[in-house]
C-alpha positions in Angstrom: 106.6 123.6 119.1 102.8 123.0 119.2 101.2 122.1 122.5 98.9 119.5 120.8 100.0 116.6 118.6 97.2 114.9 116.7 98.1 111.5 115.1 96.0 110.0 112.3 96.6 107.1 109.9 96.9 108.9 106.5 98.5 112.1 105.2 95.2 112.9 103.3 93.2 112.7 106.6 95.9 114.7 108.4 95.7 117.5 105.8 91.9 117.7 106.0 91.8 117.7 109.8 94.6 120.3 110.1 92.3 122.7 108.2 89.7 122.4 110.9 92.0 122.9 113.9 93.4 126.3 114.9 96.8 127.3 116.2 98.4 125.1 118.8 97.6 121.9 116.9 99.9 120.0 114.6 98.5 116.9 112.8 100.8 114.1 111.7 100.3 110.7 110.0 101.4 107.2 111.2 100.9 105.9 107.6 98.7 103.0 108.8 99.9 100.3 111.2 103.2 100.9 112.8 103.7 97.6 114.6 103.0 93.9 113.9 103.9 90.5 115.1 107.5 89.6 114.5 108.0 87.4 111.4 109.7 84.7 113.5 108.1 81.5 114.7 108.5 82.8 118.2 106.0 85.7 117.6 103.3 84.0 119.7 104.2 82.1 122.9 101.3 79.6 122.9 102.4 78.1 126.2 102.5 81.5 127.9 98.9 82.6 127.5 99.5 83.4 123.8 101.8 86.2 124.7 102.6 88.1 121.4 105.9 89.7 120.5 105.5 92.9 118.4 108.1 94.9 116.5 108.0 98.2 114.7 107.9 97.6 111.0 111.2 98.4 109.2 109.5 101.0 107.0 108.0 102.8 110.0 111.2 103.3 112.1 111.7 106.8 110.7 108.0 107.7 111.3 108.1 106.4 114.9 111.3 108.4 115.5 109.8 111.6 114.3 106.5 111.0 116.2 108.5 110.2 119.4 110.3 113.5 119.1 107.1 115.5 118.5 105.2 113.7 121.3 107.9 114.5 123.9 107.6 118.2 123.0 103.8 118.2 123.0 101.7 118.8 126.1 98.9 116.6 124.9 98.9 113.8 122.3 95.6 113.1 120.6 95.3 109.6 119.0 92.7 110.2 116.2 92.8 106.9 114.3 89.7 105.3 112.8 86.8 104.4 115.1 86.7 100.6 114.4 88.8 97.8 115.9 91.6 98.2 113.5 91.9 102.0 114.3 91.7 101.3 118.0 94.6 98.8 117.6 96.7 101.3 115.7 96.2 103.9 118.6 97.2 101.2 121.1 100.3 100.3 119.1 101.2 104.0 118.8 100.7 104.4 122.6 103.1 101.5 123.2 105.7 102.3 120.5 106.0 106.0 121.4 106.1 105.4 125.2 103.1 107.6 125.8 101.6 108.2 129.2 97.9 108.1 130.0 98.1 111.5 131.8 98.7 113.4 128.6 97.2 111.1 126.0 93.7 111.4 124.7 91.8 109.0 122.3 89.3 110.7 120.0 87.0 109.2 117.4 84.7 110.8 114.8 82.4 109.3 112.2 82.9 112.1 109.7 85.7 114.5 109.0 83.9 117.8 109.5 84.7 120.8 111.7 81.7 120.1 114.0 82.7 116.4 114.3 86.4 117.2 115.1 85.5 119.9 117.6 83.0 117.5 119.3 85.6 114.8 119.5 88.2 117.1 121.0 85.6 118.1 123.7 84.8 114.4 124.4 88.0 112.4 124.6 88.2 109.0 126.1 90.8 106.3 126.9 91.9 103.6 124.5 89.2 100.9 124.5 91.2 97.7 125.4 88.3 95.5 124.5 88.3 96.6 120.9 92.1 96.3 120.9 91.9 92.7 122.3 89.3 91.8 119.6 91.7 92.9 116.8 94.7 91.4 118.6 92.9 88.0 118.9 92.0 88.0 115.2 95.6 88.9 114.2 97.1 86.2 116.5 94.6 83.5 115.5 95.1 84.2 111.8 98.9 84.1 112.2 98.6 80.7 114.1 96.4 79.2 111.4 98.6 80.5 108.6 101.9 79.4 110.2 100.7 75.9 111.0 98.5 75.2 107.9 101.0 76.5 105.3 103.8 74.0 106.0 101.3 71.1 105.8 100.3 72.3 102.4 104.0 72.5 101.3 104.5 68.9 102.3 101.2 67.4 101.2 100.2 69.5 98.1 102.9 71.8 96.6 105.7 74.1 97.9 105.1 77.8 98.5 101.3 77.5 99.2 99.6 79.2 102.1 96.3 79.1 103.8 94.1 81.5 105.8 91.1 81.1 108.0 88.5 83.3 106.3 90.2 83.1 102.8 90.0 79.3 102.8 86.3 79.5 103.5 85.8 82.0 100.6 87.7 79.6 98.3 85.4 76.7 99.5 82.3 78.7 98.5 83.8 79.3 95.0 84.9 75.7 94.5 81.5 74.3 95.6 79.6 76.6 93.4 81.9 75.6 90.4 81.0 71.9 91.1 77.3 72.7 91.3 77.6 74.2 87.9 79.6 71.3 86.5 77.1 68.8 87.8 74.1 70.8 86.7 71.9 69.1 84.1 69.9 71.7 82.2 66.3 70.8 81.3 64.3 72.5 78.6 60.7 73.7 78.3 58.7 75.8 75.8 57.7 79.4 76.6 54.6 80.6 74.7 54.3 84.3 73.7 51.5 85.8 71.6 51.5 89.2 69.8 48.1 90.8 68.9 47.4 93.8 66.6 45.0 96.3 68.1 42.2 98.2 66.4 44.1 101.5 66.1 46.5 99.8 63.7 49.5 101.1 65.6 49.5 99.4 69.0 50.3 95.8 69.8 49.6 93.7 72.9 52.1 91.1 74.1 50.8 88.3 76.2 52.3 85.1 77.7 51.0 81.7 78.7 51.4 81.4 82.5 52.8 77.9 82.3 55.5 76.2 80.2 55.3 73.0 78.1 57.7 70.2 78.9 58.3 69.2 75.3 57.9 70.1 71.7 54.9 67.8 71.1 52.8 69.6 73.9 53.8 73.0 72.6 52.9 72.0 69.0 49.5 70.7 70.3 48.7 74.0 71.9 49.6 76.0 68.8 47.4 73.6 66.7 44.5 74.5 69.0 45.1 78.2 68.4 44.9 77.8 64.5 41.1 78.6 64.3 40.8 80.2 67.8 39.1 83.5 68.7 41.0 85.6 71.3 39.0 87.8 73.6 39.8 90.1 76.6 37.9 88.2 79.3 39.0 90.2 82.4 40.9 93.4 83.3 42.2 93.8 86.8 43.9 97.0 88.2 45.6 97.0 91.6 47.5 99.8 93.3 50.9 98.9 94.7 53.9 100.6 96.4 57.6 100.3 96.1 59.9 101.3 99.0 63.5 102.5 98.8 66.5 100.5 100.0 68.4 101.3 103.3 71.5 103.6 103.2 74.8 101.9 102.4 76.8 99.6 104.6 80.3 98.5 103.6 78.9 95.3 102.1 75.9 96.9 100.2 78.2 99.7 98.8 80.6 97.1 97.5 77.8 95.2 95.8 76.1 98.2 94.3 79.3 99.8 93.1 80.1 96.5 91.4 76.7 96.3 89.7 76.2 99.9 88.7 79.8 101.2 88.3 81.8 98.0 87.5 84.1 98.6 90.4 86.0 95.7 92.1 85.6 95.4 95.9 89.1 96.7 96.6 88.6 99.6 94.1 85.4 100.6 95.9 87.2 100.7 99.2 90.2 102.7 97.9 87.9 105.3 96.4 85.6 105.4 99.5 88.7 105.9 101.7 89.7 109.0 99.6 86.2 110.4 99.9 86.2 109.9 103.7 89.7 111.4 104.2 88.7 114.5 102.2 85.6 115.0 104.3 83.1 114.1 101.6 81.5 111.0 103.2 81.2 109.4 106.6 83.4 106.4 107.7 83.2 103.7 105.1 83.7 100.5 107.2 80.4 100.0 108.9 77.6 97.4 109.4 75.0 100.0 110.4 72.1 101.3 108.3 71.3 103.9 110.9 71.3 107.7 110.2 71.9 110.3 112.9 69.4 112.9 113.8 71.6 115.5 112.1 71.6 113.4 108.9 67.8 112.9 109.0 67.2 116.7 109.3 69.8 117.6 106.6 68.4 115.1 104.2 64.8 116.4 104.8 65.9 119.9 104.1 67.6 118.9 100.8 64.6 116.8 99.6 62.2 119.6 100.4 64.3 122.1 98.6 65.2 120.0 95.5 62.0 117.9 95.0 59.2 119.3 97.2 57.7 118.3 100.6 55.5 115.6 99.1 58.8 113.7 98.3 60.0 113.5 101.9 59.2 110.6 104.2 61.4 110.0 107.2 62.5 106.4 107.8 64.6 104.8 110.6 66.4 101.6 109.4 67.6 98.9 111.7 70.7 96.7 111.1 69.8 93.1 110.3 73.3 91.6 109.5 74.7 89.0 111.9 77.0 90.4 114.6 77.0 94.0 113.4 80.1 95.1 115.2 79.9 98.9 115.2 77.0 101.1 116.4 77.9 103.6 113.8 76.0 105.4 111.0 75.5 104.1 107.5 77.8 105.5 104.8 76.4 108.9 103.8 77.4 112.3 102.5 78.7 114.6 105.1 77.0 117.6 103.4 73.7 116.7 101.8 73.5 120.0 99.9 76.6 118.9 97.9 75.0 116.9 95.1 78.3 116.8 93.2 81.9 117.0 94.2 85.3 117.8 92.8 87.7 114.8 92.4 88.6 112.2 89.8 86.0 110.3 87.8 85.9 107.4 90.2 85.3 109.6 93.2 82.6 111.6 91.5 80.7 108.4 90.4 80.9 106.7 93.8 79.9 109.9 95.7 76.9 110.3 93.3 75.9 106.7 94.1 76.2 107.3 97.9 74.3 110.6 97.7 71.4 109.2 95.7 71.1 106.1 97.8 71.0 108.1 101.1 68.6 110.7 99.8 66.3 108.1 98.3 66.2 106.2 101.7 64.4 109.3 103.1 61.9 109.8 100.2 58.3 108.8 99.7 57.3 105.4 98.4 56.7 105.2 94.6 53.0 104.6 93.9 52.3 102.2 91.1 49.2 100.8 89.4 49.5 97.3 88.0 47.1 96.1 85.3 46.6 92.4 84.4 44.6 91.5 81.3 43.3 87.9 80.9 42.8 86.7 77.3 40.5 83.8 76.7 41.1 81.3 73.9 37.9 79.9 72.4 39.4 76.4 71.6 40.9 75.7 75.0 40.5 76.4 78.7 44.1 77.9 78.8 44.3 81.7 79.1 47.0 84.1 78.0 48.0 86.9 80.4 49.3 90.4 79.6 50.7 92.7 82.4 51.6 96.3 82.5 52.6 98.9 85.2 52.0 102.6 85.4 53.9 104.9 87.8 51.3 107.2 89.5 53.8 109.0 91.7 57.5 108.4 91.2 58.6 109.2 94.8 62.2 107.9 95.5 62.4 106.5 91.9 63.0 110.1 90.8 66.4 109.7 92.3 67.5 106.1 92.6 66.6 102.5 91.8 68.5 99.6 93.4 70.2 97.0 91.1 69.9 93.2 91.5 72.2 90.2 91.1 69.8 88.5 88.7 71.6 86.9 85.8 68.5 87.4 83.5 67.9 90.9 82.3 65.6 92.9 84.5 62.3 93.1 82.7 61.0 96.6 82.4 57.2 96.6 82.9 55.5 98.8 80.4 52.1 100.5 80.2 49.4 98.4 78.5 47.7 100.0 75.4 44.0 101.0 75.8 41.9 97.7 75.8 38.5 96.8 77.2 36.7 93.7 78.4 35.0 91.8 75.6 37.4 93.2 72.9 38.2 90.6 70.3 42.0 90.6 69.4 43.6 90.1 66.0 46.4 87.5 66.3 49.7 88.5 64.7 51.7 85.5 65.7 52.3 83.0 68.5 55.8 81.5 69.2 56.8 78.6 71.4 60.5 79.0 72.2 62.6 76.3 73.8 64.2 77.7 77.0 66.7 76.0 79.3 66.9 76.0 83.1 69.9 77.9 84.4 72.7 76.6 86.6 73.5 78.5 89.8 75.4 81.7 88.8 79.2 81.9 89.5 80.2 84.5 92.1 81.2 88.0 91.3 83.3 89.8 93.9 80.1 91.6 95.1 77.9 88.5 95.3 80.7 86.7 97.2 80.7 89.5 99.8 77.0 89.2 100.0 77.2 85.5 100.7 80.0 85.9 103.3 77.9 88.5 105.1 74.8 86.2 105.0 76.8 83.4 106.6 78.2 85.8 109.2 81.8 85.4 108.0 84.1 88.3 108.0 83.4 91.9 108.9 83.5 95.3 107.0 87.3 95.6 107.2 87.9 92.0 106.0 85.8 91.7 102.8 88.2 93.5 100.4 91.5 92.0 101.7 89.9 88.5 101.7 88.9 88.6 98.1 92.2 90.2 97.0 94.2 87.5 98.9 92.5 84.5 97.3 93.3 85.9 93.9 96.9 86.8 94.7 97.5 83.3 96.0 96.4 81.9 92.7 93.5 79.9 94.2 90.9 82.0 92.4 90.9 83.9 89.1 88.6 86.7 88.1 88.1 86.8 84.4 85.8 86.9 81.4 85.0 83.7 79.5 83.3 83.4 76.1 80.1 81.4 75.8 79.4 78.5 73.5 76.8 78.0 70.8 73.6 76.1 71.8 70.7 75.1 69.5 67.1 75.7 70.5 63.8 74.9 68.8 61.3 77.5 67.8 57.7 76.8 66.8 55.8 79.7 65.2 52.1 80.2 64.3 51.7 83.0 61.7 49.1 83.5 59.0 47.4 80.2 59.9 50.6 78.1 59.4 52.8 76.4 62.1 56.5 76.3 61.2 59.4 74.6 63.1 63.0 75.7 63.0 66.3 75.2 64.9 68.1 78.4 65.9 71.4 79.0 67.6 72.1 81.2 70.7 75.3 81.9 72.7 75.1 80.6 76.3 77.5 80.6 79.2 79.2 84.0 78.6 80.8 85.2 81.8 82.1 88.7 82.7 84.2 89.4 85.8 83.3 86.1 87.4 85.4 84.2 90.0 86.6 80.8 88.9 88.6 78.4 91.1 92.0 77.3 89.7 93.1 73.6 89.8 95.5 74.3 92.7 92.6 76.1 94.5 90.4 73.1 94.1 93.1 70.6 95.3 94.0 72.7 98.3 90.3 73.2 99.2 89.6 69.4 99.0 92.7 68.7 101.2 91.6 71.2 103.8 87.9 70.1 103.8 89.0 66.5 104.3 91.5 67.1 107.0 90.5 70.4 108.7 86.7 70.2 108.8 86.3 72.9 111.5 88.5 75.5 109.8 86.5 75.1 106.6 83.1 74.8 108.3 80.8 77.9 107.6 79.0 77.8 111.0 82.3 77.3 112.9 83.9 80.2 111.1 80.9 82.4 111.8 80.9 81.4 115.5 84.6 82.5 115.7 83.5 85.9 114.3 80.8 86.1 117.0 83.5 85.4 119.7 85.6 88.3 118.4 82.4 90.5 118.7 82.0 89.2 122.3 85.6 90.1 123.1 85.0 93.6 121.7 82.0 94.0 123.9 83.9 92.8 127.0 81.9 89.6 127.3 84.7 87.2 126.6 88.4 87.0 127.6 90.6 86.9 124.5 93.1 84.4 125.9 90.3 81.9 126.7 89.0 82.3 123.2 92.4 81.5 121.6 93.0 78.6 124.0 89.6 77.0 123.0 90.4 77.4 119.3 94.1 76.7 119.1 94.8 73.5 121.0 92.2 71.3 119.2 93.4 72.9 115.9 97.0 72.2 116.7 96.2 68.5 117.4 94.5 68.3 114.0 97.6 69.7 112.4 99.8 67.1 114.0 97.4 64.3 112.8 97.6 65.7 109.3 101.3 65.0 109.2 100.4 61.4 108.6 97.9 61.8 105.8 98.6 61.0 102.1 99.8 63.6 99.7 97.1 65.4 97.7 97.7 66.1 94.0 94.2 65.9 92.5 95.5 63.0 90.5 93.1 61.4 88.0 93.8 58.5 85.7 92.5 59.1 82.2 93.5 55.9 80.5 96.4 54.3 78.6 98.6 56.0 76.1 98.0 54.1 72.8 101.7 54.5 71.7 103.6 53.4 74.8 100.9 51.5 76.7 101.7 53.5 79.8 99.3 55.2 82.1 98.0 58.7 81.3 97.3 60.8 84.4 96.6 64.4 85.3 97.8 65.9 88.6 99.2 68.9 90.3 103.0 69.0 89.8 105.7 71.3 91.2 105.0 73.9 88.6 101.2 73.5 88.4 98.6 71.3 86.7 100.0 68.8 84.2 99.5 65.6 82.2 101.9 62.7 82.7 102.6 59.6 80.7 104.2 56.8 82.8 105.4 56.9 86.4 108.7 57.6 88.2 109.1 53.9 89.3 109.3 52.7 85.7 112.6 52.3 83.9 111.7 54.7 81.2 111.3 58.3 82.4 107.8 59.8 82.5 106.7 62.4 79.9 105.1 65.6 81.1 103.0 68.4 79.5 101.5 71.4 81.2 97.7 72.0 80.9 96.7 75.0 78.8 95.0 78.0 80.3 91.5 77.0 79.6 91.9 73.3 80.7 91.1 72.0 84.2 92.2 68.8 86.0 88.6 67.8 86.8 87.2 67.8 83.3 90.1 67.4 80.8 89.3 64.5 78.5 91.6 61.6 77.5 91.7 63.0 73.9 92.5 66.6 75.0 95.3 65.3 77.3 97.0 63.3 74.4 96.8 66.4 72.2 99.2 68.2 74.7 102.0 65.7 73.8 101.9 66.8 70.2 104.0 69.8 71.2 106.7 70.6 70.4 105.8 69.8 66.8 107.7 70.4 63.6 105.6 72.9 61.5 107.8 72.7 58.4 111.1 73.9 57.0 112.3 77.5 56.2 115.7 78.5 55.0 116.8 74.8 55.2 116.1 74.8 59.0 113.2 73.3 60.9 110.4 75.5 62.3 109.1 74.1 65.6 105.9 75.2 67.4 105.7 74.8 71.2 104.4 76.3 74.4 106.9 77.9 76.9 106.9 79.8 80.1 105.7 82.9 78.4 103.1 81.3 76.1 103.0 79.7 72.6 105.9 80.3 70.2 107.7 79.1 67.1 111.4 78.4 67.2 113.7 78.8 64.1 117.5 78.8 64.0 117.7 79.1 67.8 115.4 82.2 67.9 111.9 82.4 69.4 108.9 84.1 67.9 105.7 84.5 70.0 102.5 83.2 68.6 99.8 85.9 69.1 96.9 85.4 71.5 94.1 83.4 70.1 96.2 81.4 67.7 96.8 77.7 68.4 100.3 76.2 68.3 98.8 72.8 67.4 97.2 74.3 64.2 99.7 77.0 63.1 101.1 76.3 59.6 104.4 77.1 57.9 103.1 80.1 56.1 101.9 81.8 59.2 105.1 80.9 61.0 107.2 82.5 58.3 105.0 85.7 58.6 105.8 85.8 62.4 109.6 85.2 61.8 109.9 87.9 59.1 107.8 90.4 61.1 110.1 90.1 64.1 113.2 90.3 61.8 111.9 93.5 60.2 111.3 95.1 63.6 114.8 94.2 64.7 116.3 95.6 61.5 114.4 98.9 62.0 115.7 98.9 65.6 119.4 99.1 64.3 120.5 102.6 63.4 124.2 102.0 63.0 126.7 99.1 63.4 130.5 99.1 63.3 132.0 96.1 61.4 135.3 96.8 63.1 133.8 96.3 66.5 130.6 94.2 66.6 130.1 94.9 70.4 129.1 98.5 69.7 125.8 99.5 68.1 123.5 102.5 67.9 119.9 101.3 68.4 116.4 102.7 68.4 114.8 102.0 71.8 111.5 102.5 73.5 112.6 105.9 74.8 114.6 106.9 71.7 118.1 106.2 70.2 120.9 104.9 72.5 124.3 103.2 72.3 125.1 99.6 73.3 128.8 99.2 74.1 130.0 95.9 75.5 126.4 95.0 76.6 126.1 98.4 78.5 123.4 100.9 77.5 124.7 104.4 77.0 122.6 107.6 76.6 123.2 109.8 73.5 123.6 113.5 74.4 120.7 115.7 73.5 121.0 117.3 70.1 123.3 114.6 68.7 122.4 112.9 65.4 122.6 109.2 66.2 123.4 108.4 62.5 126.5 110.7 62.6 128.1 108.9 65.6 131.5 107.3 65.0 132.9 104.3 66.7 135.4 106.5 68.6 132.6 108.8 69.8 130.5 105.8 71.0 133.4 104.4 73.0 134.2 107.8 74.5 130.6 108.2 75.7 130.7 104.7 77.2 134.0 105.5 79.0 132.6 108.8 80.2 129.6 107.0 81.7 132.0 104.6 83.7 134.0 107.5 85.0 130.9 109.4 86.3 129.5 106.2 88.0 129.3 106.7 91.9 132.4 105.5 93.7 130.8 104.9 97.1 128.0 102.6 98.1 125.1 103.7 100.3 127.0 103.0 103.6 130.0 105.0 102.7 132.3 102.2 101.7 134.0 102.2 98.4 131.8 100.5 95.9 132.8 97.6 93.8 135.8 95.4 94.5 136.8 97.3 97.6 133.8 95.9 99.4 134.3 92.3 98.4 137.2 91.3 100.7 135.2 92.4 103.7 132.2 90.3 102.6 134.4 87.3 101.7 136.2 87.4 105.1 132.9 87.6 106.9 131.6 84.6 105.0 134.8 82.6 105.7 134.5 83.3 109.4 130.9 82.2 109.5 131.7 79.0 107.6 134.5 78.2 110.1 132.2 78.8 113.1 129.5 76.5 111.6 132.1 73.8 110.8 133.5 74.0 114.4 129.9 73.7 115.9 129.2 70.6 113.8 132.5 69.0 114.8 131.8 69.6 118.5 128.3 68.2 118.2 129.6 65.1 116.4 132.2 64.5 119.2 129.5 64.7 121.9 127.3 62.3 120.0 130.1 59.8 119.7 131.0 60.0 123.4 127.4 59.7 124.6 126.7 56.1 125.5 123.6 54.5 123.8 120.5 53.8 125.8 119.7 50.1 126.1 116.3 48.5 126.7 115.9 47.2 130.2 
């Protein structure tokens, strides 16, 4: 057996490292975390200095067993997990779980998986950094306490099966508050004036704008009227040199943002792909707050720039990290080998690597040198001036490789070069337009812009962004989706050939792609938490907790003290919340005109719904679920009443009613006890009898084509066409047809024989070696009976004690 055992987190990382180490080293994977807090309420002893109880995860017992065996046989065990707090904690849990000793255990870290980095790490081992472990442990314990204490409150006060988290709840708050800003936003309109001039060469045109906007149509029309007989002259030309500098190399946050904008990746997808690139030795560690590049990287990037683009393109820069509480003094995310401009791998890996390579190389390239020209156009009939602007790139510099994207909702305007013009030149007007434009509401968050906001607020760290955003979506508090826009009219005034015309045009506004929307339940939970747990949902408080984790990691704060300061005031707030009213987001819309009973919307056991009447009335309330595009906060009285029109009778077919309704799996029509799905985009409130018959007959046809053969003498046996080819159904059991057999030729006897053969070949023993089936049942039944007897006996004894205990009387 090998003298050296190296333990890493992932098999891919193990494979790469094993290639760099010579004989005498064996590299094994722990497959991530091996231990966690027990799932019981007793996992953290809050009265005993927050003493945690850990257990090896069930799916890691075999891994730990194998690593234990190998570690006993090895002379030295090298813990080579990732270099951040999470990686440090995994090393500590391995040390504890495997029963390792400090004398023959070494902790090594490396920022990139290259031969030089691995060799350097082996030559410079250290001990496990307990400060980093304590910072991770404090985060884990704190988040468990918050989750375990907040979730039951939500079950009682809002809806069963809900859960809450410290950072996740703050992320939901940001999305909810942004949604309400958008709802409350009142758009204002103004008129933007653009003029087009034909130049003397007969080919070129000059586009100019009025620097200000008019508040209303009358003012815009007044300006155009002044321009009817005006003379337009170039009164001034101003040329200014300018420079553009490249962005810093990628951190975790900026990589997630740029991969979203340029590649359309989700935050979690970016991290999965980056992890693969790191583990295969293509890039440096992908969880970092740092924009720093090592001396080695600076030299390697210089050599690559000089070779590929020329010395004039190189300019060395040293970037400094600005983000709050940057936790690791690491490098930025960069390629491990700058000469590798492309890599092997799947499409996602190639595209993300290309982005990282270009961003890093561009950060060490010269500024782009530009020349900006501004032309001022005088109007003879007014003091107002039109302005035309253009931009010329004199030296492309870093732009030859890379240009950073932005989060702007409006399209990035590309500055173009102005055509040849001179001061004093009189311009021939082609047309002037005054177009009504509307102010824009704050944009909804994308995953990337939410990460940016969390980072700005100092909430979360590189390892938390992706899981935070995934969690709020999995819990159903937030949805990421596209939404179609709505038509909006706008006014257009146009001056052409000496005539002003006015028209009303239509545009589509409010189209959303991959945006984060709060759900009704997310909004109700957020409001409940904001009202009753102000600190937990406070942005500054959450950021200060993150800073305390950083202080623990740096050895400046004791983790038990930090937990004590947080937990006991929090626990008191939880106890007080037991007495607050239930939260359901209830809103009264009016009175049902038919019954005269209240019409309300609220969160029910199964989600948002409309209700007619209340439970304390003699007549039972009526309920209807909200549709996918409807929200508790803005559904109208009329829209709510519409929901009670379902189920509705569409008409009659084959002497039976056809009924349209919405069920658990979406809208459908029901006929003769059978259900037929209504396709996406079609409304069950509007579907007619003709379309319903089409759906019924289409499904019947599909089912007829599914049947290959039936046997009138035994209706329980059929030969059917399935998703994976023909098969037999015999007494509700699916039976495979032997290869080469024509399904149409099968007889009833052959089908029954195949079914019987299947039963005979079924395994006789369960996985624990006991006879499967009925043989196991008496054992289980006996055990259950014994357990029931014990429970009954305990209850009886408790009742006797209670009866015999004398009642306390007031003095």
